[in-house]
C-alpha positions as CSV (number, residue, x, y, z in Angstrom):
1,M,39.4,17.2,5.9
2,A,38.5,20.6,7.4
3,D,35.6,20.8,9.8
4,G,33.9,23.4,7.6
5,E,33.7,20.9,4.7
6,R,30.9,18.9,6.1
7,L,27.2,19.4,6.3
8,I,26.7,18.9,10.0
9,S,23.2,20.3,10.5
10,L,21.5,17.1,9.4
11,D,23.6,15.0,11.7
12,V,22.9,17.3,14.6
13,F,19.2,17.4,13.8
14,R,19.2,13.6,13.8
15,G,21.1,13.4,17.0
16,M,18.8,15.9,18.7
17,T,15.8,13.9,17.6
18,I,17.1,10.5,18.7
19,A,18.3,11.9,22.0
20,G,14.8,13.3,22.6
21,M,13.3,10.0,21.8
22,V,15.4,8.1,24.3
23,L,14.9,10.8,26.9
24,V,11.0,10.8,26.7
25,N,11.0,7.0,26.5
26,N,12.9,6.5,29.7
27,P,11.5,8.5,32.6
28,G,12.2,7.3,36.1
29,G,8.5,7.2,36.9
30,S,5.5,9.4,37.4
31,P,4.8,12.3,37.4
32,V,6.6,13.7,34.3
33,Y,6.8,17.3,33.0
34,W,4.2,17.8,30.4
35,P,6.6,18.5,27.5
36,L,8.0,15.0,28.0
37,E,4.6,13.3,27.6
38,H,2.5,12.7,24.6
39,A,-0.8,14.5,24.3
40,E,-3.6,12.4,25.8
41,W,-5.3,12.1,22.4
42,H,-5.8,15.2,20.3
43,G,-3.2,17.9,20.6
44,L,0.6,18.4,20.2
45,T,3.4,18.4,22.8
46,P,7.2,18.6,22.1
47,T,7.2,14.8,22.6
48,D,4.8,14.4,19.7
49,W,7.3,16.2,17.4
50,I,10.0,13.5,17.8
51,F,8.8,10.6,15.6
52,P,7.7,12.8,12.7
53,F,11.0,14.6,12.9
54,F,12.8,11.2,12.5
55,L,10.7,10.3,9.4
56,F,11.4,13.8,8.0
57,I,15.1,13.2,8.5
58,V,14.8,9.8,6.7
59,G,13.2,11.7,3.8
60,V,16.1,14.2,3.7
61,S,18.5,11.3,3.7
62,I,16.7,9.6,0.9
63,S,17.0,12.7,-1.3
64,I,20.7,12.9,-0.6
65,A,21.6,9.2,-0.9
66,L,19.4,8.4,-3.9
67,G,19.8,11.8,-5.6
68,K,22.4,10.5,-8.1
69,R,19.9,7.9,-9.3
70,K,17.5,10.5,-10.6
71,G,17.3,10.3,-14.3
72,S,19.2,7.0,-14.4
73,D,18.2,4.3,-16.8
74,E,15.2,2.3,-15.6
75,R,17.0,-1.0,-15.9
76,A,20.0,0.2,-13.9
77,I,17.6,1.3,-11.2
78,E,16.0,-2.1,-11.1
79,R,19.3,-4.0,-11.1
80,G,20.9,-2.1,-8.2
81,V,18.8,0.2,-6.2
82,Y,15.6,-1.7,-5.6
83,G,17.5,-4.6,-4.1
84,K,19.3,-2.3,-1.6
85,I,16.1,-0.4,-0.7
86,I,14.2,-3.6,-0.1
87,S,17.0,-5.3,1.9
88,R,17.5,-2.2,4.0
89,S,13.8,-1.9,4.7
90,L,13.7,-5.5,5.7
91,L,16.7,-5.2,8.1
92,I,15.2,-2.1,9.7
93,Y,11.9,-3.9,10.2
94,L,13.7,-7.0,11.7
95,C,15.6,-4.7,14.1
96,G,12.3,-3.5,15.4
97,A,11.0,-7.0,15.8
98,A,14.2,-8.2,17.5
99,M,13.9,-5.5,20.2
100,S,10.7,-7.3,21.4
101,I,11.8,-10.9,20.7
102,I,15.2,-11.0,22.4
103,P,16.0,-12.9,24.6
104,F,13.6,-15.4,23.0
105,F,12.0,-16.4,26.3
106,Q,9.6,-14.8,28.7
107,F,11.7,-13.3,31.5
108,Q,9.1,-13.0,34.2
109,A,7.3,-16.2,33.4
110,S,10.5,-18.2,33.6
111,D,11.4,-19.3,37.1
112,A,15.2,-19.4,36.8
113,P,17.2,-16.9,38.9
114,D,17.1,-13.4,37.4
115,S,20.9,-13.3,37.3
116,L,21.1,-16.4,35.0
117,K,18.3,-15.1,32.8
118,M,20.0,-11.7,32.5
119,L,23.3,-13.2,31.5
120,T,21.6,-15.1,28.8
121,W,19.8,-11.9,27.7
122,L,23.1,-10.0,27.6
123,A,24.6,-12.7,25.4
124,F,21.8,-12.4,22.9
125,A,22.0,-8.6,22.9
126,A,25.7,-8.7,22.4
127,A,25.3,-11.2,19.6
128,F,22.8,-8.7,18.0
129,L,25.3,-5.9,18.3
130,F,28.1,-7.9,16.6
131,L,25.6,-9.0,13.9
132,L,25.0,-5.4,13.1
133,L,28.7,-4.8,13.0
134,R,29.0,-7.7,10.5
135,N,31.3,-9.6,12.8
136,Y,29.5,-12.9,12.3
137,K,31.9,-15.2,14.0
138,I,31.6,-13.4,17.4
139,A,27.8,-13.1,16.9
140,I,27.5,-16.8,16.3
141,A,29.7,-17.6,19.3
142,L,27.6,-15.4,21.5
143,V,24.3,-17.0,20.3
144,G,25.9,-20.3,21.1
145,V,26.7,-19.1,24.6
146,A,23.1,-17.9,25.1
147,I,21.6,-21.2,23.8
148,I,23.9,-23.1,26.2
149,G,22.6,-20.9,29.0
150,I,18.9,-21.7,28.2
151,V,19.7,-25.4,27.9
152,A,21.6,-25.3,31.2
153,M,18.7,-23.6,33.0
154,N,16.3,-26.3,31.7
155,L,18.6,-29.1,32.7
156,A,18.9,-27.6,36.2
157,G,15.1,-28.0,36.5
158,Y,14.0,-24.5,35.8
159,N,11.1,-23.8,33.5
160,V,12.2,-21.4,30.8
161,V,9.1,-20.3,28.9
162,P,9.7,-19.6,25.2
163,Y,8.8,-16.3,23.7
164,N,5.1,-16.2,22.6
165,F,5.1,-15.2,19.0
166,G,1.3,-15.1,19.2
167,T,1.7,-11.7,21.0
168,L,4.4,-10.2,18.8
169,R,3.7,-6.6,17.9
170,I,3.7,-6.5,14.1
171,M,4.1,-2.7,13.8
172,G,6.2,-0.4,15.8
173,V,8.6,2.6,15.5
174,L,11.3,0.9,13.4
175,Q,8.7,-1.1,11.5
176,R,7.0,2.1,10.4
177,I,10.3,3.7,9.5
178,A,11.0,0.6,7.3
179,V,7.7,0.9,5.5
180,C,8.0,4.7,5.0
181,Y,11.6,4.3,3.8
182,L,10.6,1.7,1.3
183,V,7.6,3.5,-0.2
184,T,9.2,6.9,-0.2
185,S,12.4,5.7,-1.8
186,I,10.4,4.2,-4.7
187,I,8.3,7.3,-5.1
188,F,11.4,9.5,-5.1
189,L,13.1,7.5,-7.8
190,H,10.2,7.7,-10.3
191,T,8.7,11.2,-9.7
192,N,9.7,14.8,-9.7
193,W,9.1,17.3,-7.0
194,K,5.7,18.4,-8.4
195,Q,4.5,14.8,-8.6
196,Q,5.7,14.3,-5.0
197,V,3.7,17.3,-3.8
198,G,0.6,16.0,-5.8
199,I,1.0,12.5,-4.2
200,S,1.2,14.1,-0.8
201,L,-1.9,16.1,-1.2
202,V,-3.9,13.1,-2.5
203,L,-2.8,11.0,0.5
204,L,-3.5,13.7,3.0
205,F,-7.0,14.6,1.7
206,G,-7.8,10.9,1.0
207,Y,-6.9,10.0,4.6
208,W,-9.1,12.8,5.9
209,L,-11.9,11.5,3.8
210,L,-11.5,7.9,4.8
211,M,-11.3,8.8,8.5
212,T,-14.4,11.1,8.5
213,V,-16.8,9.4,6.0
214,I,-16.5,5.6,6.3
215,P,-18.5,4.2,9.2
216,V,-17.0,1.7,11.6
217,P,-18.9,-1.5,12.0
218,G,-20.2,-2.0,15.6
219,C,-20.0,1.7,16.5
220,E,-23.1,3.9,16.7
221,V,-20.9,7.0,15.9
222,T,-17.7,6.9,13.9
223,T,-15.4,9.7,15.1
224,I,-11.7,10.3,15.7
225,N,-12.7,11.6,19.1
226,D,-13.1,7.9,20.1
227,K,-10.0,5.8,20.4
228,A,-11.9,2.6,19.3
229,C,-14.6,3.9,16.9
230,N,-12.4,5.3,14.2
231,L,-11.4,3.6,10.9
232,A,-7.7,3.4,11.7
233,A,-8.3,1.6,15.0
234,Y,-10.9,-0.7,13.5
235,L,-8.5,-1.8,10.7
236,D,-5.7,-2.4,13.3
237,R,-8.0,-4.7,15.3
238,L,-9.3,-6.4,12.2
239,I,-6.0,-7.0,10.3
240,L,-3.4,-7.1,13.0
241,T,-5.7,-8.5,15.7
242,E,-5.6,-7.4,19.3
243,N,-2.8,-9.8,20.2
244,H,-0.4,-8.0,17.7
245,I,-1.1,-4.3,18.4
246,W,0.3,-2.0,21.0
247,R,-0.3,-3.5,24.5
248,G,-0.8,-0.1,26.0
249,S,-4.1,0.3,24.2
250,K,-5.5,-3.0,22.8
251,V,-8.0,-1.0,20.6
252,Y,-5.6,0.8,18.3
253,D,-1.9,0.8,17.4
254,P,-0.2,4.2,17.2
255,E,2.0,2.8,14.4
256,G,-0.9,1.1,12.7
257,I,-1.7,0.2,9.1
258,L,-3.9,3.0,7.9
259,S,-2.1,5.8,9.8
260,T,1.1,4.8,8.1
261,I,-0.2,6.4,4.9
262,P,0.0,10.0,6.1
263,A,3.3,9.0,7.8
264,I,4.7,8.4,4.3
265,V,3.8,12.1,3.5
266,T,5.9,13.2,6.5
267,T,8.8,11.3,4.9
268,I,8.1,12.9,1.5
269,S,8.2,16.3,3.1
270,G,11.8,15.5,4.1
271,V,12.6,14.4,0.6
272,L,11.4,17.8,-0.7
273,A,13.5,19.6,2.0
274,G,16.5,17.6,1.0
275,R,16.1,18.6,-2.6
276,W,15.8,22.2,-1.7
277,I,19.0,22.1,0.3
278,T,21.0,20.2,-2.2
279,K,19.8,21.8,-5.5
280,S,22.1,24.0,-7.6
281,S,25.3,23.0,-5.8
282,P,28.5,23.6,-7.7
283,P,30.4,20.4,-8.5
284,Y,33.8,21.4,-7.3
285,E,36.4,18.8,-6.8
286,G,36.6,17.4,-3.3
287,G,33.2,18.8,-2.5
288,V,30.9,15.8,-3.2
289,A,28.7,14.9,-0.2
290,A,27.3,11.4,0.4
291,A,24.7,9.9,2.7
292,S,25.0,6.5,4.2
293,A,22.2,4.0,4.6
294,D,20.8,5.7,7.6
295,G,21.5,9.2,6.3
296,V,24.8,10.1,8.0
297,V,26.2,12.7,5.7
298,L,29.8,12.4,4.7
299,S,31.7,15.0,2.8
300,S,34.2,13.4,0.4
301,A,35.6,10.3,-1.1
302,K,38.5,10.6,1.5
303,E,36.2,10.5,4.4
304,I,34.1,7.7,2.9
305,T,37.3,5.7,2.5
306,E,38.3,6.4,6.1
307,V,34.9,5.2,7.4
308,S,35.2,2.1,5.2
309,D,38.7,1.4,6.6
310,S,37.6,1.8,10.2
311,T,34.5,-0.3,10.0
312,K,36.1,-3.0,7.8
313,N,33.1,-5.1,7.0
314,H,30.4,-2.5,6.5
315,P,31.8,0.3,4.2
316,V,29.7,3.1,3.0
317,P,28.6,2.3,-0.5
318,T,30.2,4.5,-3.1
319,E,26.9,4.5,-5.1
320,S,25.3,6.4,-2.3
321,V,27.1,9.5,-3.3
322,G,24.6,12.3,-3.7
323,P,24.4,15.8,-5.0
324,P,27.3,18.2,-4.3
325,L,26.9,20.3,-1.2
326,L,30.2,22.1,-0.9
327,S,31.9,25.0,-2.6
328,K,35.5,25.2,-3.6
329,E,36.4,27.4,-0.7
330,G,35.0,24.9,1.8
331,S,31.7,26.7,2.6
332,L,28.4,25.1,1.6
333,L,27.5,27.6,-1.1
334,N,28.0,31.3,-1.6
335,D,26.4,33.4,1.1
336,L,23.4,34.5,-1.0
337,T,22.5,31.0,-2.0
338,Q,22.9,29.8,1.6
339,L,20.6,32.5,2.9
340,N,18.1,31.8,0.2
341,K,18.0,28.2,1.2
342,V,17.6,29.1,4.9
343,S,14.8,31.6,4.0
344,G,13.1,28.9,2.0
345,L,13.2,26.4,4.9
346,F,11.8,29.0,7.3
347,G,9.2,30.2,4.8
348,F,7.9,26.8,3.9
349,G,8.0,25.7,7.5
350,L,5.9,28.6,8.7
351,V,3.4,28.0,5.9
352,L,3.0,24.3,6.7
353,L,2.7,25.1,10.4
354,A,0.0,27.6,9.7
355,L,-1.9,25.3,7.4
356,G,-1.7,22.5,10.0
357,L,-3.1,24.8,12.7
358,I,-6.0,25.8,10.4
359,W,-6.7,22.2,9.5
360,H,-6.6,21.3,13.2
361,S,-10.0,22.9,13.6
362,Y,-11.5,20.4,11.1
363,F,-9.3,17.4,11.5
364,P,-7.5,17.7,14.9
365,M,-3.8,17.0,15.3
366,N,-3.4,13.5,16.7
367,K,-0.1,11.6,16.9
368,A,-1.7,8.2,17.4
369,L,-3.8,8.6,14.2
370,W,-1.1,10.7,12.4
371,T,-3.8,13.0,11.1
372,S,-3.3,15.2,8.1
373,S,-3.1,18.4,10.2
374,Y,-0.5,16.7,12.4
375,V,1.6,15.9,9.3
376,L,1.5,19.5,8.1
377,A,2.3,21.0,11.5
378,T,5.1,18.7,12.4
379,S,6.6,18.9,8.9
380,G,6.6,22.7,9.3
381,L,8.3,22.5,12.7
382,A,10.9,20.1,11.2
383,L,11.7,22.6,8.5
384,L,12.1,25.3,11.1
385,V,14.4,23.2,13.2
386,L,16.5,22.1,10.2
387,G,16.6,25.7,8.9
388,F,17.8,26.9,12.3
389,C,20.5,24.1,12.5
390,Y,21.6,24.8,8.9
391,W,21.9,28.5,9.6
392,L,23.6,28.2,13.0
393,I,26.0,25.4,12.2
394,D,26.7,25.3,8.4
395,I,26.5,29.0,7.8
396,K,27.5,30.7,11.0
397,G,29.9,28.0,12.1
398,Y,28.7,27.6,15.7
399,R,29.3,23.9,16.1
400,R,30.8,23.2,19.5
401,W,27.5,23.1,21.4
402,A,26.3,20.4,19.0
403,W,29.0,17.9,19.7
404,P,26.8,15.5,21.8
405,F,24.2,15.5,19.0
406,E,26.8,14.7,16.4
407,V,27.8,11.7,18.5
408,F,24.2,10.6,18.9
409,G,23.4,11.2,15.2
410,A,26.3,9.1,14.0
411,N,24.8,5.9,15.5
412,A,21.1,6.8,15.8
413,L,19.9,3.3,15.0
414,A,22.2,1.6,17.5
415,L,21.2,4.1,20.2
416,F,17.5,3.5,19.7
417,V,17.8,-0.3,19.5
418,F,20.1,-0.9,22.4
419,S,18.8,1.8,24.7
420,G,15.4,0.2,24.2
421,I,16.8,-3.2,25.1
422,M,18.5,-1.8,28.2
423,A,15.3,-0.2,29.3
424,R,13.6,-3.5,29.1
425,M,16.4,-5.1,31.1
426,I,16.3,-2.7,34.0
427,S,12.5,-3.0,34.1
428,A,12.7,-6.8,34.2
429,Y,15.6,-7.5,36.6
430,R,14.3,-7.8,40.2
431,V,16.0,-7.0,43.4
432,T,14.8,-6.8,47.0
433,G,13.4,-3.5,47.9
434,P,13.5,-1.7,51.3
435,E,10.3,-3.3,52.5
436,G,11.4,-6.8,51.6
437,T,9.4,-6.9,48.4
438,T,10.9,-7.5,45.0
439,I,11.1,-4.5,42.7
440,S,12.8,-3.8,39.3
441,I,16.4,-2.5,39.4
442,G,15.1,0.7,37.7
443,R,12.7,1.3,40.6
444,W,15.4,0.5,43.1
445,I,17.7,3.1,41.6
446,M,14.9,5.7,41.7
447,Q,14.1,4.9,45.4
448,N,17.7,4.8,46.6
449,I,19.5,7.4,44.5
450,Y,17.1,10.0,43.0
451,S,14.1,10.1,45.3
452,P,16.1,11.0,48.4
453,I,17.5,14.0,46.6
454,F,14.7,15.3,44.3
455,N,11.0,15.7,44.5
456,P,9.1,13.1,42.4
457,I,8.9,15.0,39.2
458,D,12.5,16.1,39.3
459,A,13.7,12.6,40.3
460,S,12.0,11.2,37.2
461,L,13.7,13.8,35.0
462,A,17.1,13.2,36.7
463,F,16.8,9.5,36.0
464,A,16.0,10.2,32.3
465,I,18.9,12.6,32.0
466,S,21.3,10.2,33.6
467,F,20.1,7.5,31.2
468,I,20.8,9.6,28.2
469,L,24.2,10.7,29.5
470,L,25.2,7.1,30.0
471,W,24.3,6.4,26.4
472,L,26.2,9.5,25.3
473,F,29.3,7.9,26.8
474,L,28.6,4.6,25.1
475,M,28.0,6.2,21.8
476,W,31.2,8.3,22.2
477,L,33.2,5.1,22.5
478,L,31.9,4.1,19.1
479,Y,32.3,7.6,17.7
480,R,35.9,8.0,18.7
481,K,36.8,4.7,17.0
482,R,34.8,5.9,13.9
483,I,32.5,2.9,14.2
484,Y,29.1,3.5,12.5
485,I,26.5,0.8,12.9
486,K,24.2,0.7,9.8
487,V,21.9,-1.5,8.0
């Protein structure tokens, strides 16, 4: 399989996005350079681009993976696709919940030695990894080891406090992705692009109306300028309750219920972009592209078979084969069509960005509330970035610089899940600090490695870069073995 016979730009865009997400989620401490922080409330920083970019990419992947189902018999859709969409959504949601629940006990509240607790946590995390790899025997064995560890700590007289499900966060990043994937997939299967645009407009204007017209009980003034006295925050507290929303706020959840509605539009914008890229592709032999469950684009039956052989128990489904993307000569399309597609991505992107900036004056961009102006602006930016990657990589052939992002993009779900678990581990594990007090291992690393070399803000950045480089190495180990962790 020649390098030129693969649509790399989507993989690279996904890798850039997930790498950015891990980078901004894991600073060494404060202060942090402003592009690596979310806007305080209203506004838009590069960090605020990341999550909508990921939903946009999910939308592009839906268009590719489910494109073959367009126009299929209704009964055939019901028999096969719905089950896979629902099960995939459920698994993504459960992955998000598992990140919080593992290791099934409260680390700080339990009085056993941190080393014993950490070994148990590592056993559960490893079991989770092998579960995603569909290696159920090893996963069950590791769960057994972890349970033995908990029992042993209890028998030794330590108090191991069980996880409190009464404080489990119901929504979250992966949970929102699961909902958006489910709803958008169903919309895609039963609508054309004009209907998808119409649905998007209704949802965006409807959300604007709901957020600006309906009064919030108990508030003298209902306004999105107030973190508590807006309809989205009120519904989060009412339905999810304060014990099950983001702990950093307690008055709203940035991945809450009502704000997921415009997030669905972000995903639909990716669907429309995917249709634009894949339309009118000539069906030459050997040039059929496919998208796996998480949207990793593959380029032929040969490569699909290779991935299947290497991953054994989790092959890429043949029914995910999408619209053709490659020409007979190995380029994506003829030069004119390619440039038309790039021009369209840039043109639509600039229009949406401009509309988002205009709407910002009336309904400010806000990542936590996922406002309609925020949807338009970030979707426009996503189109511009995808267009640039498409032009630079798939048309011009400049690919070497993007290798790290190909590695990240190939296992984006695994990177997000397990880097998040590692971040919790290094925050929880305690060691003795220079003054005799106990501090987290993450803080110890900062104080003893980075702070003596850098000023505080650069030390924080150096820690984050080191963290992402460590994960580049770990993801490379999977990539070189052609192991792709999917749900």
